[in-house]
Backbone as ProteinMPNN parsed JSONL, in Angstrom:
{"seq_chain_A": "MVSSKLHSTEWGGVVEAIENCFNLGWTDGLPVVPPTLERVNEFIDYIGEAPDKILGSVPERRREVTIAHAAANGVMAGCLPEYMPVVLTATEAMLSPEFNLIAPSSSQGGAAVLVVVNGPISKNLVSIQKLICSAQESGLMPQ", "coords_chain_A": {"N_chain_A": [[101.421, 84.118, 106.196], [102.611, 87.576, 106.92], [104.178, 88.703, 109.655], [102.217, 90.63, 112.631], [103.589, 92.082, 114.568], [104.105, 94.689, 116.707], [107.056, 96.557, 116.372], [109.716, 97.894, 117.63], [111.731, 101.141, 117.589], [114.783, 103.132, 118.045], [115.266, 106.784, 117.757], [117.635, 109.008, 116.997], [116.378, 111.97, 117.093], [113.705, 113.823, 116.194], [114.293, 115.039, 113.465], [115.733, 113.368, 112.518], [113.896, 110.367, 113.125], [112.072, 110.933, 111.353], [113.626, 111.372, 108.776], [114.413, 108.355, 109.053], [111.951, 107.164, 108.794], [111.25, 107.598, 105.877], [113.742, 106.34, 104.486], [112.403, 103.489, 105.537], [110.765, 103.378, 104.004], [108.229, 103.881, 104.903], [106.486, 105.748, 103.898], [104.946, 107.839, 101.541], [106.412, 109.701, 100.467], [105.247, 112.285, 101.169], [104.609, 114.29, 104.314], [105.594, 113.15, 107.722], [104.351, 111.619, 111.102], [106.61, 110.619, 113.408], [105.666, 107.164, 114.231], [105.854, 106.913, 117.81], [106.27, 104.405, 119.908], [104.89, 105.089, 122.165], [102.537, 106.582, 121.409], [101.458, 105.553, 119.311], [100.053, 103.365, 121.43], [98.629, 105.195, 122.348], [96.709, 105.516, 121.131], [95.55, 103.007, 120.288], [95.084, 101.815, 123.048], [92.764, 104.122, 123.003], [90.947, 103.004, 121.227], [90.578, 100.633, 122.356], [90.524, 97.874, 121.916], [92.126, 94.831, 121.346], [95.736, 95.162, 120.18], [96.295, 92.989, 118.461], [94.358, 92.29, 117.153], [93.143, 91.182, 114.081], [92.07, 93.091, 111.267], [91.719, 92.38, 108.334], [93.09, 91.474, 105.268], [96.074, 91.308, 102.805], [96.204, 89.327, 100.59], [97.776, 88.952, 98.478], [100.39, 90.465, 98.787], [100.627, 88.814, 101.047], [99.859, 89.415, 103.891], [98.929, 90.517, 107.062], [96.879, 92.35, 107.993], [96.585, 94.9, 111.095], [94.91, 96.092, 114.225], [97.203, 97.446, 115.685], [99.126, 98.304, 113.326], [97.122, 99.785, 111.583], [96.853, 101.963, 113.61], [99.656, 102.708, 113.952], [99.653, 103.896, 111.45], [97.559, 105.843, 111.547], [98.737, 107.545, 113.488], [100.849, 108.592, 111.679], [100.001, 110.07, 109.931], [99.067, 111.984, 110.826], [96.834, 112.004, 112.707], [94.287, 112.317, 115.413], [93.807, 110.56, 118.295], [90.91, 110.263, 118.726], [90.01, 110.061, 115.881], [90.308, 107.609, 115.339], [88.144, 105.234, 115.178], [87.253, 106.28, 112.702], [89.492, 105.752, 110.941], [90.027, 103.133, 111.59], [87.342, 101.873, 110.317], [87.636, 102.65, 107.611], [89.586, 101.575, 107.017], [89.138, 98.545, 107.669], [87.179, 98.407, 105.314], [88.452, 99.212, 103.036], [90.538, 97.1, 102.999], [88.321, 94.988, 102.367], [87.696, 92.29, 100.34], [85.94, 92.788, 98.296], [86.583, 95.44, 97.871], [88.705, 95.184, 96.695], [91.451, 96.286, 97.088], [93.812, 95.838, 95.677], [93.676, 96.542, 92.93], [93.572, 99.568, 92.863], [95.882, 100.236, 94.576], [97.52, 99.411, 92.515], [97.543, 101.056, 90.206], [99.238, 102.665, 87.469], [97.824, 105.371, 86.913], [97.498, 106.237, 90.059], [97.495, 106.287, 93.773], [95.985, 106.759, 95.734], [93.417, 107.011, 97.385], [90.312, 108.198, 98.073], [88.38, 108.869, 101.009], [85.129, 109.476, 102.484], [83.925, 111.057, 104.774], [81.072, 111.01, 106.875], [77.679, 111.713, 108.555], [76.782, 111.749, 111.994], [79.554, 111.375, 113.429], [81.312, 112.995, 111.777], [80.725, 115.556, 113.009], [81.565, 115.679, 115.116], [84.672, 115.463, 114.62], [85.916, 117.144, 113.133], [85.541, 120.708, 113.527], [84.64, 123.207, 112.134], [84.5, 125.508, 112.589], [86.818, 126.188, 114.912], [88.65, 125.411, 112.606], [88.404, 127.703, 111.124], [89.186, 129.367, 112.55], [91.761, 128.842, 113.418], [92.854, 129.514, 110.95], [92.768, 132.145, 110.778], [94.26, 132.756, 113.028], [96.408, 132.516, 112.323], [96.921, 133.822, 110.012], [96.431, 132.832, 107.342], [94.46, 133.55, 106.43], [91.86, 136.033, 106.278], [90.235, 138.188, 108.835]], "CA_chain_A": [[101.403, 85.695, 106.297], [103.886, 88.238, 107.736], [104.543, 89.197, 111.333], [101.856, 91.496, 112.548], [104.017, 92.501, 115.986], [104.906, 96.207, 116.414], [108.667, 96.872, 116.391], [110.194, 99.633, 118.666], [113.439, 101.692, 117.496], [115.166, 104.062, 118.975], [115.735, 107.183, 117.061], [118.275, 110.642, 118.005], [115.99, 113.089, 117.141], [112.734, 114.158, 115.125], [114.523, 114.959, 112.468], [116.075, 111.667, 112.649], [112.847, 110.076, 112.792], [111.47, 111.396, 110.006], [114.186, 110.387, 108.086], [114.152, 106.871, 108.529], [110.508, 106.796, 108.076], [111.099, 107.644, 104.643], [114.199, 105.634, 104.238], [112.488, 102.311, 105.536], [109.411, 102.901, 103.157], [107.103, 104.312, 105.539], [105.77, 107.092, 103.778], [105.356, 107.962, 100.093], [107.292, 110.988, 100.46], [104.446, 113.303, 102.282], [105.644, 114.307, 105.435], [105.2, 111.471, 108.702], [104.504, 112.046, 112.402], [107.023, 109.392, 113.946], [104.916, 106.856, 115.331], [106.351, 106.084, 118.795], [105.441, 103.105, 120.712], [104.03, 105.39, 123.173], [101.64, 107.991, 120.481], [100.838, 104.148, 118.853], [99.717, 102.88, 121.837], [97.47, 105.829, 122.965], [95.572, 105.845, 119.846], [95.472, 101.976, 120.689], [93.837, 102.023, 123.966], [91.096, 104.701, 122.545], [89.496, 102.668, 120.766], [89.988, 99.456, 123.445], [90.951, 97.073, 121.358], [93.222, 94.343, 120.645], [96.357, 95.771, 118.959], [97.129, 92.044, 117.343], [93.228, 91.803, 116.172], [93.086, 91.592, 112.451], [91.205, 94.257, 110.377], [91.943, 92.334, 107.147], [94.794, 90.833, 104.586], [96.182, 92.163, 101.198], [96.656, 88.487, 100.039], [98.831, 89.692, 96.927], [101.677, 90.765, 100.252], [100.617, 88.104, 102.232], [100.67, 90.572, 104.982], [97.444, 90.753, 107.558], [96.798, 94.322, 108.849], [96.044, 94.59, 112.64], [94.367, 97.722, 114.959], [98.039, 98.264, 115.344], [99.471, 98.799, 112.105], [96.24, 100.778, 111.661], [96.93, 103.179, 114.925], [100.601, 103.351, 113.297], [99.464, 104.64, 110.138], [96.82, 106.901, 111.763], [99.856, 108.637, 113.806], [101.847, 108.908, 110.95], [98.95, 110.952, 108.913], [98.722, 112.82, 111.791], [95.622, 111.86, 113.221], [94.599, 112.58, 116.728], [93.242, 109.316, 119.067], [89.343, 110.14, 118.595], [89.998, 108.984, 114.475], [90.554, 106.001, 115.295], [86.922, 104.769, 114.946], [87.136, 106.297, 111.321], [90.735, 105.068, 110.549], [89.726, 101.392, 111.443], [86.579, 101.674, 109.651], [87.864, 102.829, 106.915], [91.262, 100.093, 107.361], [88.703, 97.461, 107.023], [86.407, 98.396, 104.112], [89.79, 99.293, 101.956], [90.348, 95.437, 103.079], [87.243, 93.821, 101.964], [87.58, 91.829, 98.952], [85.04, 93.757, 97.227], [86.841, 96.86, 97.226], [89.918, 94.603, 95.718], [92.511, 97.046, 97.29], [95.172, 95.554, 94.862], [94.053, 97.424, 91.814], [93.453, 100.948, 92.685], [96.952, 100.764, 94.932], [98.732, 99.138, 92.219], [97.769, 101.772, 89.277], [99.354, 103.82, 86.806], [96.945, 106.568, 87.324], [97.915, 107.281, 90.785], [96.951, 105.39, 94.163], [94.957, 107.564, 96.154], [91.815, 106.464, 98.052], [89.66, 108.956, 98.992], [87.411, 108.064, 101.836], [84.829, 110.59, 102.763], [83.222, 110.876, 105.983], [79.474, 111.668, 106.817], [77.361, 111.54, 109.57], [77.304, 112.286, 113.368], [80.892, 111.596, 114.08], [82.146, 113.917, 110.924], [80.672, 116.509, 113.256], [82.57, 115.51, 115.981], [85.878, 114.922, 114.222], [86.464, 118.39, 112.224], [85.116, 121.935, 113.551], [84.683, 124.155, 110.724], [84.742, 127.238, 113.808], [87.727, 125.718, 114.347], [89.695, 125.436, 111.108], [88.685, 128.744, 111.031], [90.136, 130.122, 113.809], [93.131, 128.768, 113.445], [93.533, 130.106, 109.454], [92.385, 133.425, 111.611], [95.385, 133.52, 113.841], [98.077, 131.925, 111.304], [97.413, 134.732, 108.892], [96.646, 132.345, 106.138], [92.863, 133.813, 106.103], [91.576, 137.552, 107.202], [89.601, 138.376, 109.946]], "C_chain_A": [[102.64, 86.294, 107.359], [103.594, 88.351, 109.181], [103.718, 90.299, 111.553], [102.307, 91.98, 114.129], [104.361, 93.62, 115.643], [106.197, 96.056, 116.621], [109.099, 97.935, 116.677], [111.879, 99.714, 117.852], [113.492, 102.903, 117.817], [116.178, 105.078, 118.247], [116.609, 108.549, 117.619], [117.4, 111.972, 118.173], [114.52, 113.171, 116.213], [113.127, 114.299, 113.933], [114.982, 113.714, 111.649], [115.41, 110.466, 112.186], [112.546, 109.776, 111.533], [112.143, 110.85, 108.338], [114.001, 109.316, 107.649], [112.768, 106.577, 108.215], [110.444, 106.66, 106.538], [112.029, 106.776, 104.343], [113.585, 103.971, 104.099], [110.913, 101.988, 105.171], [108.045, 103.062, 103.987], [106.205, 105.551, 104.95], [105.92, 106.745, 101.953], [105.907, 109.14, 99.459], [106.608, 111.989, 100.885], [104.884, 113.241, 103.453], [104.545, 112.775, 106.814], [105.335, 112.235, 109.837], [105.293, 110.528, 112.644], [105.86, 108.896, 114.739], [105.901, 105.957, 116.449], [105.335, 105.571, 119.234], [104.233, 103.938, 121.633], [102.669, 106.363, 122.809], [100.96, 106.262, 119.987], [99.808, 103.541, 119.713], [98.108, 103.613, 122.867], [96.465, 105.885, 122.158], [95.036, 103.923, 120.417], [94.539, 101.951, 122.269], [93.311, 103.577, 123.89], [90.318, 104.075, 122.492], [89.558, 100.892, 121.949], [89.898, 98.243, 122.703], [91.8, 95.805, 121.372], [94.564, 94.428, 120.109], [96.65, 94.549, 118.019], [95.253, 91.805, 116.251], [93.211, 92.119, 114.809], [92.142, 92.085, 111.829], [91.15, 93.045, 108.996], [93.622, 91.706, 106.195], [95.334, 91.615, 103.431], [96.949, 90.331, 101.162], [97.922, 88.401, 98.871], [100.608, 89.833, 98.108], [101.927, 89.604, 100.67], [100.822, 88.267, 103.543], [98.795, 90.381, 105.695], [97.819, 92.067, 108.546], [96.107, 94.284, 110.283], [95.387, 96.051, 113.307], [95.487, 98.217, 115.264], [98.984, 98.695, 114.896], [98.435, 99.657, 111.687], [96.381, 102.194, 112.357], [98.29, 103.602, 114.692], [100.724, 104.464, 112.313], [98.677, 105.643, 110.436], [98.241, 107.621, 112.852], [100.833, 109.3, 112.822], [100.768, 109.77, 110.138], [98.654, 111.739, 109.643], [97.361, 113.337, 112.497], [95.27, 112.349, 114.464], [93.642, 110.696, 117.306], [91.769, 109.188, 118.281], [88.835, 109.759, 117.046], [89.896, 107.75, 114.355], [89.137, 104.95, 115.114], [86.755, 105.019, 113.131], [88.179, 105.489, 110.111], [90.502, 103.648, 110.491], [88.47, 100.948, 110.568], [86.796, 101.624, 108.345], [89.056, 101.724, 105.662], [90.223, 99.076, 106.657], [87.569, 97.243, 105.916], [87.397, 98.722, 102.894], [89.897, 97.694, 101.742], [89.454, 94.651, 102.327], [87.933, 93.823, 100.93], [87.163, 92.512, 98.083], [85.984, 94.73, 97.039], [88.312, 96.54, 96.65], [90.986, 96.206, 95.845], [93.783, 96.892, 96.1], [95.476, 96.803, 93.894], [93.938, 99.121, 91.945], [94.694, 101.304, 93.564], [98.197, 100.035, 93.869], [98.766, 100.255, 90.72], [98.575, 103.075, 88.95], [99.166, 105.522, 87.258], [97.107, 107.07, 88.749], [97.315, 106.313, 92.236], [96.67, 106.298, 95.36], [93.914, 107.396, 96.609], [91.493, 107.094, 98.732], [88.639, 108.268, 99.891], [86.582, 109.367, 102.416], [83.716, 110.08, 103.664], [81.894, 111.224, 106.838], [79.181, 111.636, 108.278], [77.449, 112.325, 110.711], [78.394, 112.269, 113.176], [81.741, 112.44, 112.967], [81.736, 115.413, 112.214], [81.688, 116.532, 114.233], [83.977, 115.696, 116.165], [86.344, 116.708, 113.855], [85.476, 119.598, 112.958], [85.085, 122.634, 112.502], [84.937, 125.695, 111.483], [85.928, 127.083, 113.846], [89.05, 125.986, 113.524], [89.46, 127.207, 111.117], [89.437, 129.82, 111.822], [91.6, 130.365, 113.747], [93.884, 129.787, 112.39], [93.922, 131.522, 110.127], [93.884, 133.953, 111.957], [96.509, 133.441, 113.519], [97.957, 133.014, 110.821], [97.129, 134.121, 107.988], [94.832, 133.226, 105.846], [92.446, 135.282, 106.924], [90.342, 136.891, 107.914], [88.112, 138.974, 109.552]], "O_chain_A": [[103.31, 85.723, 108.22], [102.528, 87.937, 109.636], [104.077, 91.26, 110.874], [101.387, 92.249, 114.901], [104.864, 93.843, 114.542], [106.397, 95.043, 117.291], [108.892, 98.948, 116.008], [112.755, 98.877, 117.634], [112.547, 103.688, 117.895], [117.36, 104.813, 118.03], [116.22, 109.09, 118.654], [117.562, 112.825, 119.045], [114.451, 112.242, 115.408], [112.428, 113.738, 113.089], [114.677, 113.275, 110.54], [115.823, 109.69, 111.324], [112.682, 108.768, 110.84], [111.651, 110.32, 107.341], [113.625, 108.986, 106.525], [112.495, 105.733, 107.362], [109.751, 105.811, 105.977], [111.444, 105.913, 103.688], [113.898, 103.226, 103.17], [110.136, 101.116, 105.559], [107.0, 102.461, 103.737], [105.353, 106.156, 105.6], [106.581, 105.917, 101.325], [105.878, 109.475, 98.275], [107.362, 112.939, 101.097], [105.54, 112.262, 103.806], [103.564, 112.032, 106.767], [106.068, 113.221, 109.912], [104.811, 109.475, 112.227], [105.195, 109.538, 115.552], [106.478, 104.886, 116.259], [104.134, 105.833, 119.181], [103.062, 103.591, 121.784], [101.911, 106.806, 123.672], [99.878, 105.948, 120.482], [98.763, 103.16, 119.186], [97.195, 103.135, 123.542], [95.362, 106.306, 122.506], [93.949, 103.869, 120.992], [93.317, 102.098, 122.301], [93.531, 104.236, 124.906], [89.259, 104.069, 123.12], [88.547, 100.22, 122.157], [88.95, 97.532, 123.035], [92.84, 96.443, 121.53], [94.676, 93.504, 119.304], [97.159, 94.782, 116.922], [95.077, 91.351, 115.121], [93.262, 93.286, 114.419], [91.136, 91.376, 111.821], [89.954, 92.964, 108.714], [94.798, 91.626, 106.549], [94.822, 92.719, 103.243], [98.063, 90.127, 101.644], [98.829, 87.574, 98.781], [101.664, 89.226, 97.931], [103.072, 89.162, 100.764], [101.594, 87.642, 104.27], [97.772, 90.186, 105.039], [98.639, 92.463, 109.375], [95.098, 93.605, 110.469], [95.506, 97.076, 112.636], [95.449, 99.447, 115.291], [99.787, 99.373, 115.537], [98.994, 100.667, 111.259], [96.109, 103.279, 111.844], [98.52, 104.752, 115.067], [101.443, 105.461, 112.255], [98.86, 106.608, 109.695], [98.491, 108.693, 112.3], [101.485, 110.316, 113.065], [101.544, 110.31, 109.35], [97.778, 112.488, 109.211], [96.943, 114.466, 112.755], [96.196, 113.076, 114.823], [93.019, 109.954, 116.546], [91.487, 108.313, 117.462], [87.715, 109.306, 116.811], [89.487, 107.01, 113.462], [89.388, 103.766, 114.891], [86.263, 104.17, 112.388], [87.938, 104.938, 109.037], [90.739, 102.996, 109.474], [88.462, 99.809, 110.102], [86.283, 100.693, 107.723], [89.214, 101.397, 104.486], [90.291, 98.768, 105.467], [87.112, 96.131, 105.651], [87.007, 98.432, 101.763], [89.523, 97.086, 100.74], [89.849, 93.682, 101.679], [88.614, 94.743, 100.477], [87.834, 92.889, 97.123], [86.267, 94.913, 95.855], [89.028, 97.437, 96.204], [91.187, 96.999, 94.924], [94.533, 97.815, 95.781], [96.418, 97.589, 93.79], [94.277, 99.814, 90.985], [94.92, 102.514, 93.586], [99.397, 100.018, 94.142], [99.838, 100.342, 90.121], [98.679, 104.105, 89.615], [99.9, 106.415, 87.682], [96.906, 108.277, 88.887], [96.547, 105.438, 91.837], [97.716, 106.426, 95.997], [93.123, 107.894, 95.808], [91.887, 107.086, 99.898], [88.108, 107.209, 99.554], [87.267, 110.307, 102.818], [82.915, 109.158, 103.509], [82.195, 112.059, 107.692], [80.058, 111.556, 109.138], [78.026, 113.411, 110.684], [78.709, 113.3, 112.581], [82.929, 112.587, 113.255], [82.585, 116.305, 112.227], [82.611, 117.345, 114.187], [84.545, 115.965, 117.223], [87.187, 117.272, 114.551], [84.312, 119.205, 112.882], [86.068, 122.326, 111.828], [85.438, 126.707, 110.994], [86.543, 127.681, 112.964], [90.095, 126.582, 113.783], [90.47, 127.91, 111.114], [90.083, 130.834, 111.557], [92.338, 131.34, 113.892], [94.863, 130.512, 112.562], [95.056, 131.999, 110.084], [94.512, 134.928, 111.544], [97.493, 133.975, 114.031], [98.978, 133.661, 111.055], [97.593, 134.793, 107.066], [94.352, 133.221, 104.713], [92.762, 135.481, 108.097], [89.735, 135.827, 107.796], [87.301, 139.243, 110.438]]}, "name": "protein", "num_of_chains": 1, "seq": "MVSSKLHSTEWGGVVEAIENCFNLGWTDGLPVVPPTLERVNEFIDYIGEAPDKILGSVPERRREVTIAHAAANGVMAGCLPEYMPVVLTATEAMLSPEFNLIAPSSSQGGAAVLVVVNGPISKNLVSIQKLICSAQESGLMPQ"}
């Protein structure tokens, strides 16, 4: 299996960091938040688990996925640390053999996997009222 250790990199600024995320293949072309070690550790600290705890593996790529990997991906996706329970649950579900991640991720019809979050945690993660107020303040929605 490929090493699951976090690697640190120095960048000259935010634009260079974003460009390097593209060049390193860390994004599929969508915008990303550079995964600074400080920010990734903030996500790991929030969940209170060992960063090297294995969530599952992708046998076809001979790669194990750890909490540190999930945290780095959460940062790049623009998540907040409070989203980590959902990020970890979704990651574990997608890595389960029953899900067969290689099938949707290698499809010619698109590789996006939809994750629906429901239940009490969904109310804690997204406040519709906050989203509406934010949209009104930015002029995207009439008041």
